[in-house]
N, CA, C and O atoms as a printed pandas DataFrame, in Angstrom:
     atom_number atom_name residue_name chain_id  residue_number  x_coord  y_coord  z_coord
0              1         N          VAL        A               1    0.843   -1.169   -0.001
1              2        CA          VAL        A               1   -0.001   -0.002   -0.006
2              3         C          VAL        A               1    0.899    1.234   -0.001
3              4         O          VAL        A               1    1.871    1.321    0.749
4              5         N          THR        A               2    0.547    2.168   -0.848
5              6        CA          THR        A               2    1.257    3.440   -0.858
6              7         C          THR        A               2    0.299    4.530   -1.312
7              8         O          THR        A               2   -0.780    4.243   -1.832
8              9         N          ARG        A               3    0.686    5.746   -1.118
9             10        CA          ARG        A               3   -0.146    6.873   -1.529
10            11         C          ARG        A               3    0.483    7.545   -2.735
11            12         O          ARG        A               3    1.608    7.223   -3.120
12            13         N          ALA        A               4   -0.243    8.477   -3.328
13            14        CA          ALA        A               4    0.280    9.217   -4.508
14            15         C          ALA        A               4    1.648    9.802   -4.153
15            16         O          ALA        A               4    1.827   10.389   -3.086
16            17         N          GLY        A               5    2.588    9.634   -5.048
17            18        CA          GLY        A               5    3.939   10.109   -4.836
18            19         C          GLY        A               5    4.846    9.104   -4.152
19            20         O          GLY        A               5    6.060    9.294   -4.087
20            21         N          GLY        A               6    4.246    8.023   -3.637
21            22        CA          GLY        A               6    5.032    6.988   -2.979
22            23         C          GLY        A               6    5.720    6.087   -4.001
23            24         O          GLY        A               6    5.407    6.114   -5.192
24            25         N          VAL        A               7    6.650    5.302   -3.513
25            26        CA          VAL        A               7    7.412    4.402   -4.391
26            27         C          VAL        A               7    7.028    2.960   -4.087
27            28         O          VAL        A               7    6.917    2.563   -2.927
28            29         N          VAL        A               8    6.830    2.198   -5.129
29            30        CA          VAL        A               8    6.564    0.772   -5.036
30            31         C          VAL        A               8    7.767    0.069   -5.666
31            32         O          VAL        A               8    8.251    0.485   -6.719
32            33         N          GLY        A               9    8.241   -0.977   -5.033
33            34        CA          GLY        A               9    9.377   -1.709   -5.592
34            35         C          GLY        A               9    9.323   -3.177   -5.196
35            36         O          GLY        A               9    8.686   -3.567   -4.218
36            37         N          ALA        A              10   10.016   -3.967   -5.996
37            38        CA          ALA        A              10   10.131   -5.391   -5.714
38            39         C          ALA        A              10   11.382   -5.914   -6.358
39            40         O          ALA        A              10   11.869   -5.370   -7.349
40            41         N          CYS        A              11   11.898   -6.977   -5.783
41            42        CA          CYS        A              11   13.015   -7.672   -6.430
42            43         C          CYS        A              11   12.851   -9.170   -6.155
43            44         O          CYS        A              11   12.320   -9.586   -5.126
44            45         N          VAL        A              12   13.338   -9.972   -7.134
45            46        CA          VAL        A              12   13.215  -11.421   -7.068
46            47         C          VAL        A              12   14.517  -12.003   -7.592
47            48         O          VAL        A              12   15.048  -11.546   -8.604
48            49         N          TRP        A              13   15.027  -13.011   -6.899
49            50        CA          TRP        A              13   16.263  -13.684   -7.362
50            51         C          TRP        A              13   16.088  -14.197   -8.790
51            52         O          TRP        A              13   15.001  -14.620   -9.182
52            53         N          ASP        A              14   17.156  -14.152   -9.547
53            54        CA          ASP        A              14   17.159  -14.633  -10.938
54            55         C          ASP        A              14   17.322  -16.156  -10.960
55            56         O          ASP        A              14   18.313  -16.688  -11.461
56            57         N          HIS        A              15   16.315  -16.840  -10.399
57            58        CA          HIS        A              15   16.339  -18.309  -10.432
58            59         C          HIS        A              15   16.125  -18.825  -11.857
59            60         O          HIS        A              15   16.636  -19.885  -12.216
60            61         N          GLY        A              16   15.373  -18.080  -12.665
61            62        CA          GLY        A              16   15.094  -18.518  -14.031
62            63         C          GLY        A              16   16.305  -18.445  -14.940
63            64         O          GLY        A              16   16.408  -19.215  -15.895
64            65         N          GLY        A              17   17.231  -17.523  -14.657
65            66        CA          GLY        A              17   18.435  -17.363  -15.472
66            67         C          GLY        A              17   19.670  -17.990  -14.884
67            68         O          GLY        A              17   20.762  -17.876  -15.441
68            69         N          GLY        A              18   19.496  -18.661  -13.744
69            70        CA          GLY        A              18   20.623  -19.362  -13.136
70            71         C          GLY        A              18   21.615  -18.466  -12.448
71            72         O          GLY        A              18   22.785  -18.824  -12.311
72            73         N          ARG        A              19   21.163  -17.280  -12.002
73            74        CA          ARG        A              19   22.057  -16.381  -11.291
74            75         C          ARG        A              19   21.602  -16.108   -9.855
75            76         O          ARG        A              19   22.026  -15.138   -9.227
76            77         N          GLY        A              20   20.740  -16.975   -9.359
77            78        CA          GLY        A              20   20.253  -16.805   -7.979
78            79         C          GLY        A              20   21.223  -17.439   -6.977
79            80         O          GLY        A              20   22.155  -18.139   -7.372
80            81         N          PRO        A              21   21.005  -17.196   -5.691
81            82        CA          PRO        A              21   21.895  -17.727   -4.677
82            83         C          PRO        A              21   21.782  -19.256   -4.497
83            84         O          PRO        A              21   22.631  -19.871   -3.852
84            85         N          LEU        A              22   20.740  -19.851   -5.066
85            86        CA          LEU        A              22   20.516  -21.276   -4.912
86            87         C          LEU        A              22   20.939  -22.078   -6.154
87            88         O          LEU        A              22   20.695  -23.282   -6.230
88            89         N          THR        A              23   21.563  -21.412   -7.112
89            90        CA          THR        A              23   21.898  -22.056   -8.382
90            91         C          THR        A              23   22.731  -23.314   -8.202
91            92         O          THR        A              23   22.446  -24.334   -8.828
92            93         N          THR        A              24   23.745  -23.263   -7.366
93            94        CA          THR        A              24   24.600  -24.443   -7.177
94            95         C          THR        A              24   23.826  -25.606   -6.580
95            96         O          THR        A              24   23.960  -26.745   -7.026
96            97         N          LEU        A              25   23.016  -25.316   -5.569
97            98        CA          LEU        A              25   22.224  -26.388   -4.955
98            99         C          LEU        A              25   21.306  -27.034   -5.981
99           100         O          LEU        A              25   21.276  -28.259   -6.095
100          101         N          TRP        A              26   20.545  -26.219   -6.739
101          102        CA          TRP        A              26   19.597  -26.777   -7.689
102          103         C          TRP        A              26   20.306  -27.494   -8.841
103          104         O          TRP        A              26   19.770  -28.466   -9.374
104          105         N          LYS        A              27   21.472  -27.047   -9.227
105          106        CA          LYS        A              27   22.243  -27.774  -10.253
106          107         C          LYS        A              27   22.597  -29.168   -9.731
107          108         O          LYS        A              27   22.458  -30.164  -10.441
108          109         N          ALA        A              28   23.052  -29.222   -8.487
109          110        CA          ALA        A              28   23.402  -30.519   -7.887
110          111         C          ALA        A              28   22.146  -31.407   -7.785
111          112         O          ALA        A              28   22.211  -32.602   -8.073
112          113         N          VAL        A              29   21.029  -30.839   -7.386
113          114        CA          VAL        A              29   19.792  -31.597   -7.293
114          115         C          VAL        A              29   19.434  -32.188   -8.660
115          116         O          VAL        A              29   19.138  -33.378   -8.767
116          117         N          ARG        A              30   19.463  -31.346   -9.710
117          118        CA          ARG        A              30   19.098  -31.830  -11.041
118          119         C          ARG        A              30   20.114  -32.855  -11.590
119          120         O          ARG        A              30   19.744  -33.750  -12.351
120          121         N          ASP        A              31   21.382  -32.720  -11.202
121          122        CA          ASP        A              31   22.362  -33.731  -11.605
122          123         C          ASP        A              31   21.987  -35.107  -11.060
123          124         O          ASP        A              31   22.189  -36.128  -11.718
124          125         N          LEU        A              32   21.444  -35.113   -9.861
125          126        CA          LEU        A              32   21.108  -36.358   -9.184
126          127         C          LEU        A              32   19.678  -36.810   -9.432
127          128         O          LEU        A              32   19.383  -38.004   -9.387
128          129         N          ASN        A              33   18.788  -35.856   -9.693
129          130        CA          ASN        A              33   17.371  -36.144   -9.892
130          131         C          ASN        A              33   16.824  -35.185  -10.929
131          132         O          ASN        A              33   16.247  -34.159  -10.568
132          133         N          PRO        A              34   16.990  -35.493  -12.223
133          134        CA          PRO        A              34   16.584  -34.567  -13.285
134          135         C          PRO        A              34   15.105  -34.160  -13.258
135          136         O          PRO        A              34   14.747  -33.129  -13.826
136          137         N          SER        A              35   14.256  -34.938  -12.620
137          138        CA          SER        A              35   12.835  -34.600  -12.589
138          139         C          SER        A              35   12.453  -33.704  -11.398
139          140         O          SER        A              35   11.291  -33.319  -11.265
140          141         N          ALA        A              36   13.411  -33.375  -10.545
141          142        CA          ALA        A              36   13.113  -32.524   -9.376
142          143         C          ALA        A              36   12.698  -31.133   -9.840
143          144         O          ALA        A              36   13.258  -30.592  -10.794
144          145         N          ARG        A              37   11.707  -30.560   -9.153
145          146        CA          ARG        A              37   11.263  -29.190   -9.433
146          147         C          ARG        A              37   12.127  -28.223   -8.640
147          148         O          ARG        A              37   12.277  -28.358   -7.426
148          149         N          ASP        A              38   12.690  -27.255   -9.333
149          150        CA          ASP        A              38   13.485  -26.232   -8.662
150          151         C          ASP        A              38   12.639  -24.944   -8.578
151          152         O          ASP        A              38   11.412  -24.990   -8.674
152          153         N          GLU        A              39   13.302  -23.823   -8.403
153          154        CA          GLU        A              39   12.560  -22.558   -8.264
154          155         C          GLU        A              39   12.533  -21.729   -9.536
155          156         O          GLU        A              39   12.155  -20.558   -9.502
156          157         N          SER        A              40   12.926  -22.318  -10.651
157          158        CA          SER        A              40   13.003  -21.572  -11.903
158          159         C          SER        A              40   11.643  -21.293  -12.531
159          160         O          SER        A              40   11.564  -20.546  -13.506
160          161         N          ASP        A              41   10.573  -21.873  -11.996
161          162        CA          ASP        A              41    9.240  -21.606  -12.551
162          163         C          ASP        A              41    8.397  -20.716  -11.646
163          164         O          ASP        A              41    7.197  -20.572  -11.877
164          165         N          LEU        A              42    8.996  -20.120  -10.627
165          166        CA          LEU        A              42    8.246  -19.227   -9.777
166          167         C          LEU        A              42    7.989  -17.891  -10.496
167          168         O          LEU        A              42    8.711  -17.535  -11.426
168          169         N          ILE        A              43    6.993  -17.185  -10.073
169          170        CA          ILE        A              43    6.625  -15.924  -10.704
170          171         C          ILE        A              43    7.711  -14.865  -10.460
171          172         O          ILE        A              43    8.167  -14.677   -9.333
172          173         N          GLY        A              44    8.109  -14.192  -11.519
173          174        CA          GLY        A              44    9.030  -13.077  -11.410
174          175         C          GLY        A              44   10.498  -13.433  -11.521
175          176         O          GLY        A              44   11.336  -12.534  -11.450
176          177         N          VAL        A              45   10.855  -14.700  -11.693
177          178        CA          VAL        A              45   12.248  -15.093  -11.635
178          179         C          VAL        A              45   12.962  -15.034  -12.986
179          180         O          VAL        A              45   14.110  -15.464  -13.094
180          181         N          ARG        A              46   12.298  -14.509  -14.016
181          182        CA          ARG        A              46   12.917  -14.387  -15.346
182          183         C          ARG        A              46   12.900  -12.913  -15.779
183          184         O          ARG        A              46   12.093  -12.114  -15.303
184          185         N          ALA        A              47   13.802  -12.591  -16.683
185          186        CA          ALA        A              47   13.908  -11.223  -17.192
186          187         C          ALA        A              47   12.552  -10.718  -17.686
187          188         O          ALA        A              47   11.870  -11.392  -18.457
188          189         N          GLY        A              48   12.176   -9.524  -17.231
189          190        CA          GLY        A              48   10.944   -8.884  -17.701
190          191         C          GLY        A              48    9.678   -9.263  -16.973
191          192         O          GLY        A              48    8.661   -8.587  -17.125
192          193         N          GLU        A              49    9.707  -10.329  -16.182
193          194        CA          GLU        A              49    8.466  -10.764  -15.523
194          195         C          GLU        A              49    7.990   -9.780  -14.464
195          196         O          GLU        A              49    6.784   -9.572  -14.331
196          197         N          LEU        A              50    8.879   -9.179  -13.719
197          198        CA          LEU        A              50    8.428   -8.187  -12.721
198          199         C          LEU        A              50    7.820   -6.974  -13.414
199          200         O          LEU        A              50    6.837   -6.417  -12.927
200          201         N          ASP        A              51    8.381   -6.562  -14.527
201          202        CA          ASP        A              51    7.820   -5.461  -15.300
202          203         C          ASP        A              51    6.384   -5.807  -15.706
203          204         O          ASP        A              51    5.480   -4.981  -15.582
204          205         N          ASP        A              52    6.187   -7.025  -16.186
205          206        CA          ASP        A              52    4.846   -7.464  -16.596
206          207         C          ASP        A              52    3.880   -7.448  -15.429
207          208         O          ASP        A              52    2.739   -7.009  -15.572
208          209         N          ILE        A              53    4.323   -7.920  -14.281
209          210        CA          ILE        A              53    3.459   -7.966  -13.082
210          211         C          ILE        A              53    3.075   -6.535  -12.675
211          212         O          ILE        A              53    1.907   -6.266  -12.393
212          213         N          PHE        A              54    4.037   -5.632  -12.646
213          214        CA          PHE        A              54    3.763   -4.249  -12.297
214          215         C          PHE        A              54    2.793   -3.634  -13.320
215          216         O          PHE        A              54    1.858   -2.928  -12.941
216          217         N          GLY        A              55    3.016   -3.901  -14.604
217          218        CA          GLY        A              55    2.147   -3.384  -15.653
218          219         C          GLY        A              55    0.737   -3.897  -15.504
219          220         O          GLY        A              55   -0.218   -3.139  -15.671
220          221         N          GLN        A              56    0.587   -5.175  -15.191
221          222        CA          GLN        A              56   -0.743   -5.769  -14.995
222          223         C          GLN        A              56   -1.467   -5.124  -13.819
223          224         O          GLN        A              56   -2.697   -5.098  -13.775
224          225         N          ALA        A              57   -0.697   -4.606  -12.868
225          226        CA          ALA        A              57   -1.292   -3.932  -11.715
226          227         C          ALA        A              57   -1.598   -2.466  -12.010
227          228         O          ALA        A              57   -2.067   -1.735  -11.137
228          229         N          GLY        A              58   -1.326   -2.037  -13.259
229          230        CA          GLY        A              58   -1.635   -0.674  -13.657
230          231         C          GLY        A              58   -0.547    0.336  -13.316
231          232         O          GLY        A              58   -0.766    1.542  -13.431
232          233         N          LEU        A              59    0.600   -0.133  -12.905
233          234        CA          LEU        A              59    1.691    0.771  -12.585
234          235         C          LEU        A              59    2.451    1.153  -13.839
235          236         O          LEU        A              59    2.640    0.329  -14.734
236          237         N          THR        A              60    2.889    2.405  -13.906
237          238        CA          THR        A              60    3.624    2.910  -15.087
238          239         C          THR        A              60    4.902    3.588  -14.625
239          240         O          THR        A              60    5.146    3.735  -13.427
240          241         N          GLY        A              61    5.715    3.999  -15.594
241          242        CA          GLY        A              61    6.974    4.679  -15.290
242          243         C          GLY        A              61    7.944    3.747  -14.569
243          244         O          GLY        A              61    8.640    4.155  -13.640
244          245         N          LEU        A              62    7.977    2.517  -15.000
245          246        CA          LEU        A              62    8.799    1.511  -14.335
246          247         C          LEU        A              62   10.286    1.746  -14.594
247          248         O          LEU        A              62   10.697    2.136  -15.687
248          249         N          ARG        A              63   11.068    1.495  -13.559
249          250        CA          ARG        A              63   12.538    1.508  -13.665
250          251         C          ARG        A              63   13.015    0.120  -13.309
251          252         O          ARG        A              63   12.854   -0.329  -12.174
252          253         N          SER        A              64   13.603   -0.561  -14.278
253          254        CA          SER        A              64   14.057   -1.926  -14.079
254          255         C          SER        A              64   15.582   -1.951  -13.983
255          256         O          SER        A              64   16.280   -1.169  -14.628
256          257         N          SER        A              65   16.067   -2.861  -13.169
257          258        CA          SER        A              65   17.506   -3.020  -13.039
258          259         C          SER        A              65   17.795   -4.408  -12.469
259          260         O          SER        A              65   16.882   -5.190  -12.202
260          261         N          THR        A              66   19.032   -4.683  -12.298
261          262        CA          THR        A              66   19.470   -5.859  -11.564
262          263         C          THR        A              66   20.311   -5.422  -10.382
263          264         O          THR        A              66   20.963   -4.379  -10.417
264          265         N          LEU        A              67   20.288   -6.210   -9.364
265          266        CA          LEU        A              67   21.125   -5.977   -8.180
266          267         C          LEU        A              67   21.926   -7.260   -7.965
267          268         O          LEU        A              67   21.365   -8.355   -7.959
268          269         N          THR        A              68   23.220   -7.118   -7.790
269          270        CA          THR        A              68   24.066   -8.301   -7.587
270          271         C          THR        A              68   24.816   -8.171   -6.275
271          272         O          THR        A              68   25.347   -7.110   -5.947
272          273         N          ILE        A              69   24.851   -9.243   -5.545
273          274        CA          ILE        A              69   25.575   -9.309   -4.274
274          275         C          ILE        A              69   26.581  -10.453   -4.360
275          276         O          ILE        A              69   26.430  -11.384   -5.151
276          277         N          THR        A              70   27.600  -10.354   -3.533
277          278        CA          THR        A              70   28.587  -11.419   -3.417
278          279         C          THR        A              70   28.764  -11.727   -1.935
279          280         O          THR        A              70   28.978  -10.824   -1.126
280          281         N          VAL        A              71   28.673  -13.008   -1.587
281          282        CA          VAL        A              71   28.825  -13.434   -0.215
282          283         C          VAL        A              71   30.025  -14.362   -0.127
283          284         O          VAL        A              71   30.139  -15.307   -0.907
284          285         N          ARG        A              72   30.898  -14.105    0.796
285          286        CA          ARG        A              72   32.095  -14.922    1.008
286          287         C          ARG        A              72   31.762  -15.975    2.062
287          288         O          ARG        A              72   31.189  -15.670    3.109
288          289         N          HIS        A              73   32.130  -17.212    1.765
289          290        CA          HIS        A              73   31.938  -18.330    2.691
290          291         C          HIS        A              73   33.295  -18.851    3.090
291          292         O          HIS        A              73   34.097  -19.229    2.236
292          293         N          ALA        A              74   33.559  -18.875    4.377
293          294        CA          ALA        A              74   34.855  -19.366    4.874
294          295         C          ALA        A              74   34.995  -20.868    4.675
295          296         O          ALA        A              74   36.090  -21.370    4.423
296          297         N          THR        A              75   33.877  -21.583    4.790
297          298        CA          THR        A              75   33.897  -23.032    4.682
298          299         C          THR        A              75   32.698  -23.514    3.895
299          300         O          THR        A              75   31.702  -22.804    3.757
300          301         N          PHE        A              76   32.801  -24.718    3.386
301          302        CA          PHE        A              76   31.656  -25.346    2.714
302          303         C          PHE        A              76   30.502  -25.529    3.722
303          304         O          PHE        A              76   29.343  -25.285    3.388
304          305         N          ASP        A              77   30.822  -25.952    4.934
305          306        CA          ASP        A              77   29.766  -26.173    5.932
306          307         C          ASP        A              77   28.967  -24.911    6.216
307          308         O          ASP        A              77   27.758  -24.978    6.437
308          309         N          GLU        A              78   29.635  -23.759    6.212
309          310        CA          GLU        A              78   28.938  -22.483    6.396
310          311         C          GLU        A              78   27.935  -22.274    5.248
311          312         O          GLU        A              78   26.822  -21.802    5.479
312          313         N          TRP        A              79   28.318  -22.616    4.045
313          314        CA          TRP        A              79   27.420  -22.481    2.888
314          315         C          TRP        A              79   26.271  -23.493    2.965
315          316         O          TRP        A              79   25.130  -23.146    2.659
316          317         N          TRP        A              80   26.550  -24.726    3.364
317          318        CA          TRP        A              80   25.572  -25.818    3.362
318          319         C          TRP        A              80   24.528  -25.704    4.479
319          320         O          TRP        A              80   23.355  -26.009    4.261
320          321         N          GLU        A              81   24.936  -25.277    5.645
321          322        CA          GLU        A              81   24.079  -25.310    6.837
322          323         C          GLU        A              81   22.686  -24.705    6.651
323          324         O          GLU        A              81   21.720  -25.313    7.113
324          325         N          PRO        A              82   22.519  -23.543    6.001
325          326        CA          PRO        A              82   21.159  -23.003    5.838
326          327         C          PRO        A              82   20.196  -23.933    5.110
327          328         O          PRO        A              82   18.994  -23.909    5.372
328          329         N          TYR        A              83   20.715  -24.753    4.199
329          330        CA          TYR        A              83   19.854  -25.670    3.467
330          331         C          TYR        A              83   19.294  -26.773    4.358
331          332         O          TYR        A              83   18.298  -27.405    4.007
332          333         N          THR        A              84   19.911  -27.008    5.484
333          334        CA          THR        A              84   19.477  -28.065    6.402
334          335         C          THR        A              84   18.350  -27.620    7.321
335          336         O          THR        A              84   17.839  -28.425    8.100
336          337         N          LEU        A              85   17.954  -26.363    7.249
337          338        CA          LEU        A              85   16.962  -25.802    8.172
338          339         C          LEU        A              85   15.532  -25.982    7.693
339          340         O          LEU        A              85   14.593  -25.655    8.419
340          341         N          GLY        A              86   15.351  -26.501    6.473
341          342        CA          GLY        A              86   14.008  -26.751    5.964
342          343         C          GLY        A              86   13.234  -25.546    5.533
343          344         O          GLY        A              86   12.009  -25.613    5.429
344          345         N          VAL        A              87   13.905  -24.430    5.273
345          346        CA          VAL        A              87   13.229  -23.172    4.919
346          347         C          VAL        A              87   13.145  -23.026    3.399
347          348         O          VAL        A              87   14.122  -23.251    2.685
348          349         N          GLY        A              88   11.966  -22.646    2.924
349          350        CA          GLY        A              88   11.755  -22.407    1.496
350          351         C          GLY        A              88   11.786  -23.696    0.687
351          352         O          GLY        A              88   11.999  -24.776    1.237
352          353         N          PRO        A              89   11.574  -23.578   -0.615
353          354        CA          PRO        A              89   11.572  -24.766   -1.469
354          355         C          PRO        A              89   12.880  -25.555   -1.410
355          356         O          PRO        A              89   12.847  -26.785   -1.381
356          357         N          ALA        A              90   14.023  -24.879   -1.392
357          358        CA          ALA        A              90   15.294  -25.590   -1.347
358          359         C          ALA        A              90   15.465  -26.341   -0.033
359          360         O          ALA        A              90   15.848  -27.511   -0.027
360          361         N          GLY        A              91   15.185  -25.673    1.071
361          362        CA          GLY        A              91   15.293  -26.324    2.369
362          363         C          GLY        A              91   14.323  -27.462    2.517
363          364         O          GLY        A              91   14.656  -28.496    3.097
364          365         N          SER        A              92   13.115  -27.285    1.996
365          366        CA          SER        A              92   12.111  -28.368    2.044
366          367         C          SER        A              92   12.583  -29.567    1.250
367          368         O          SER        A              92   12.397  -30.710    1.667
368          369         N          TYR        A              93   13.198  -29.306    0.102
369          370        CA          TYR        A              93   13.692  -30.410   -0.710
370          371         C          TYR        A              93   14.772  -31.186    0.057
371          372         O          TYR        A              93   14.722  -32.413    0.145
372          373         N          VAL        A              94   15.736  -30.462    0.602
373          374        CA          VAL        A              94   16.808  -31.127    1.352
374          375         C          VAL        A              94   16.221  -31.898    2.531
375          376         O          VAL        A              94   16.619  -33.035    2.780
376          377         N          ALA        A              95   15.292  -31.302    3.251
377          378        CA          ALA        A              95   14.688  -31.964    4.411
378          379         C          ALA        A              95   13.910  -33.229    4.015
379          380         O          ALA        A              95   13.760  -34.142    4.826
380          381         N          SER        A              96   13.420  -33.281    2.780
381          382        CA          SER        A              96   12.636  -34.428    2.338
382          383         C          SER        A              96   13.512  -35.657    2.039
383          384         O          SER        A              96   12.998  -36.769    1.917
384          385         N          LEU        A              97   14.805  -35.460    1.925
385          386        CA          LEU        A              97   15.714  -36.548    1.578
386          387         C          LEU        A              97   16.084  -37.384    2.803
387          388         O          LEU        A              97   16.201  -36.858    3.910
388          389         N          ASP        A              98   16.265  -38.672    2.599
389          390        CA          ASP        A              98   16.794  -39.471    3.693
390          391         C          ASP        A              98   18.296  -39.153    3.837
391          392         O          ASP        A              98   18.890  -38.531    2.957
392          393         N          GLN        A              99   18.877  -39.573    4.918
393          394        CA          GLN        A              99   20.273  -39.192    5.226
394          395         C          GLN        A              99   21.246  -39.577    4.109
395          396         O          GLN        A              99   22.150  -38.805    3.791
396          397         N          ALA        A             100   21.074  -40.742    3.521
397          398        CA          ALA        A             100   21.990  -41.185    2.468
398          399         C          ALA        A             100   21.913  -40.257    1.249
399          400         O          ALA        A             100   22.944  -39.860    0.705
400          401         N          HIS        A             101   20.701  -39.916    0.825
401          402        CA          HIS        A             101   20.543  -39.030   -0.343
402          403         C          HIS        A             101   20.992  -37.603   -0.016
403          404         O          HIS        A             101   21.539  -36.911   -0.874
404          405         N          ARG        A             102   20.762  -37.167    1.217
405          406        CA          ARG        A             102   21.229  -35.847    1.631
406          407         C          ARG        A             102   22.749  -35.781    1.575
407          408         O          ARG        A             102   23.317  -34.772    1.156
408          409         N          THR        A             103   23.404  -36.852    1.994
409          410        CA          THR        A             103   24.875  -36.899    1.947
410          411         C          THR        A             103   25.387  -36.851    0.516
411          412         O          THR        A             103   26.355  -36.148    0.226
412          413         N          VAL        A             104   24.754  -37.583   -0.369
413          414        CA          VAL        A             104   25.149  -37.579   -1.779
414          415         C          VAL        A             104   24.956  -36.176   -2.365
415          416         O          VAL        A             104   25.827  -35.698   -3.092
416          417         N          LEU        A             105   23.840  -35.508   -2.070
417          418        CA          LEU        A             105   23.595  -34.155   -2.546
418          419         C          LEU        A             105   24.650  -33.198   -1.981
419          420         O          LEU        A             105   25.206  -32.373   -2.705
420          421         N          ARG        A             106   24.906  -33.320   -0.724
421          422        CA          ARG        A             106   25.905  -32.462   -0.076
422          423         C          ARG        A             106   27.258  -32.579   -0.780
423          424         O          ARG        A             106   27.913  -31.572   -1.048
424          425         N          GLU        A             107   27.670  -33.807   -1.077
425          426        CA          GLU        A             107   28.966  -34.014   -1.712
426          427         C          GLU        A             107   28.968  -33.529   -3.159
427          428         O          GLU        A             107   29.991  -33.050   -3.649
428          429         N          ARG        A             108   27.820  -33.648   -3.856
429          430        CA          ARG        A             108   27.755  -33.103   -5.220
430          431         C          ARG        A             108   27.895  -31.588   -5.181
431          432         O          ARG        A             108   28.588  -31.010   -6.019
432          433         N          CYS        A             109   27.255  -30.946   -4.232
433          434        CA          CYS        A             109   27.420  -29.489   -4.083
434          435         C          CYS        A             109   28.887  -29.136   -3.811
435          436         O          CYS        A             109   29.411  -28.180   -4.381
436          437         N          ARG        A             110   29.533  -29.889   -2.960
437          438        CA          ARG        A             110   30.928  -29.640   -2.649
438          439         C          ARG        A             110   31.778  -29.709   -3.923
439          440         O          ARG        A             110   32.685  -28.900   -4.117
440          441         N          GLN        A             111   31.475  -30.679   -4.783
441          442        CA          GLN        A             111   32.217  -30.815   -6.034
442          443         C          GLN        A             111   32.014  -29.634   -6.959
443          444         O          GLN        A             111   32.935  -29.256   -7.683
444          445         N          LEU        A             112   30.826  -29.041   -6.951
445          446        CA          LEU        A             112   30.499  -27.937   -7.850
446          447         C          LEU        A             112   31.074  -26.601   -7.396
447          448         O          LEU        A             112   31.284  -25.704   -8.212
448          449         N          LEU        A             113   31.323  -26.468   -6.118
449          450        CA          LEU        A             113   31.810  -25.204   -5.564
450          451         C          LEU        A             113   33.333  -25.155   -5.599
451          452         O          LEU        A             113   33.987  -26.198   -5.592
452          453         N          PRO        A             114   33.906  -23.945   -5.638
453          454        CA          PRO        A             114   35.370  -23.823   -5.614
454          455         C          PRO        A             114   35.905  -24.171   -4.230
455          456         O          PRO        A             114   35.134  -24.299   -3.278
456          457         N          PRO        A             115   37.209  -24.321   -4.117
457          458        CA          PRO        A             115   37.820  -24.622   -2.807
458          459         C          PRO        A             115   37.569  -23.485   -1.808
459          460         O          PRO        A             115   37.372  -22.331   -2.190
460          461         N          GLU        A             116   37.583  -23.841   -0.539
461          462        CA          GLU        A             116   37.374  -22.865    0.545
462          463         C          GLU        A             116   38.593  -21.958    0.675
463          464         O          GLU        A             116   39.709  -22.387    0.383
464          465         N          PRO        A             117   38.405  -20.741    1.097
465          466        CA          PRO        A             117   37.142  -19.999    1.166
466          467         C          PRO        A             117   36.698  -19.653   -0.261
467          468         O          PRO        A             117   37.516  -19.631   -1.180
468          469         N          PHE        A             118   35.409  -19.387   -0.440
469          470        CA          PHE        A             118   34.902  -19.080   -1.773
470          471         C          PHE        A             118   33.816  -18.038   -1.678
471          472         O          PHE        A             118   33.263  -17.784   -0.608
472          473         N          GLU        A             119   33.520  -17.438   -2.814
473          474        CA          GLU        A             119   32.457  -16.445   -2.905
474          475         C          GLU        A             119   31.351  -16.943   -3.810
475          476         O          GLU        A             119   31.596  -17.652   -4.786
476          477         N          VAL        A             120   30.130  -16.561   -3.474
477          478        CA          VAL        A             120   28.964  -16.860   -4.304
478          479         C          VAL        A             120   28.299  -15.528   -4.641
479          480         O          VAL        A             120   27.983  -14.734   -3.755
480          481         N          SER        A             121   28.096  -15.302   -5.923
481          482        CA          SER        A             121   27.402  -14.100   -6.364
482          483         C          SER        A             121   25.985  -14.478   -6.757
483          484         O          SER        A             121   25.731  -15.586   -7.229
484          485         N          ALA        A             122   25.067  -13.541   -6.555
485          486        CA          ALA        A             122   23.662  -13.757   -6.907
486          487         C          ALA        A             122   23.077  -12.449   -7.382
487          488         O          ALA        A             122   23.471  -11.377   -6.924
488          489         N          THR        A             123   22.126  -12.540   -8.311
489          490        CA          THR        A             123   21.534  -11.381   -8.933
490          491         C          THR        A             123   20.029  -11.422   -8.796
491          492         O          THR        A             123   19.418  -12.487   -8.884
492          493         N          THR        A             124   19.425  -10.252   -8.577
493          494        CA          THR        A             124   17.971  -10.117   -8.553
494          495         C          THR        A             124   17.530   -9.282   -9.733
495          496         O          THR        A             124   18.282   -8.460  -10.256
496          497         N          TRP        A             125   16.300   -9.508  -10.140
497          498        CA          TRP        A             125   15.599   -8.596  -11.020
498          499         C          TRP        A             125   14.904   -7.597  -10.105
499          500         O          TRP        A             125   14.285   -8.001   -9.121
500          501         N          ALA        A             126   14.989   -6.312  -10.403
501          502        CA          ALA        A             126   14.415   -5.293   -9.543
502          503         C          ALA        A             126   13.604   -4.294  -10.380
503          504         O          ALA        A             126   14.007   -3.916  -11.480
504          505         N          VAL        A             127   12.463   -3.881   -9.840
505          506        CA          VAL        A             127   11.603   -2.892  -10.502
506          507         C          VAL        A             127   11.104   -1.911   -9.443
507          508         O          VAL        A             127   10.719   -2.308   -8.343
508          509         N          THR        A             128   11.119   -0.643   -9.789
509          510        CA          THR        A             128   10.523    0.386   -8.946
510          511         C          THR        A             128    9.702    1.321   -9.794
511          512         O          THR        A             128    9.909    1.411  -11.004
512          513         N          CYS        A             129    8.763    2.027   -9.167
513          514        CA          CYS        A             129    8.031    3.093   -9.845
514          515         C          CYS        A             129    7.442    4.005   -8.794
515          516         O          CYS        A             129    7.210    3.596   -7.657
516          517         N          ARG        A             130    7.202    5.246   -9.184
517          518        CA          ARG        A             130    6.547    6.215   -8.333
518          519         C          ARG        A             130    5.052    6.200   -8.687
519          520         O          ARG        A             130    4.686    6.273   -9.860
520          521         N          VAL        A             131    4.214    6.106   -7.688
521          522        CA          VAL        A             131    2.765    6.042   -7.897
522          523         C          VAL        A             131    2.238    7.443   -8.139
523          524         O          VAL        A             131    2.546    8.377   -7.398
524          525         N          ALA        A             132    1.435    7.575   -9.192
525          526        CA          ALA        A             132    0.856    8.886   -9.545
526          527         C          ALA        A             132   -0.226    9.277   -8.580
527          528         O          ALA        A             132   -0.822   10.344   -8.720
């Protein structure tokens, strides 16, 4: 909710273009289980989709951009631990695995990532507009 002159904005990870923070995990998942559903079909995760959503809501004067962050991980375990908490689609997927499959996924992720310490970059699609 905003009033005239206010700013509306949103951003969504680029899961559709493979530049989101979960890209490595989902690549490992698909390597092991090609039929697994990842987050690439969520609303807004592809170029131009946020613009379309804002336009459908009647918003005009859109300003689109991308935002990129880089996070340094001292260890693989530091990177892996959030996936074990069962949060969001990625965490739910990891939590659904039995211990043996979780271990295989963990090791596949380790193979895909660079040696410790390492950095992971992620990009969002971002849109803002001023409400008339």
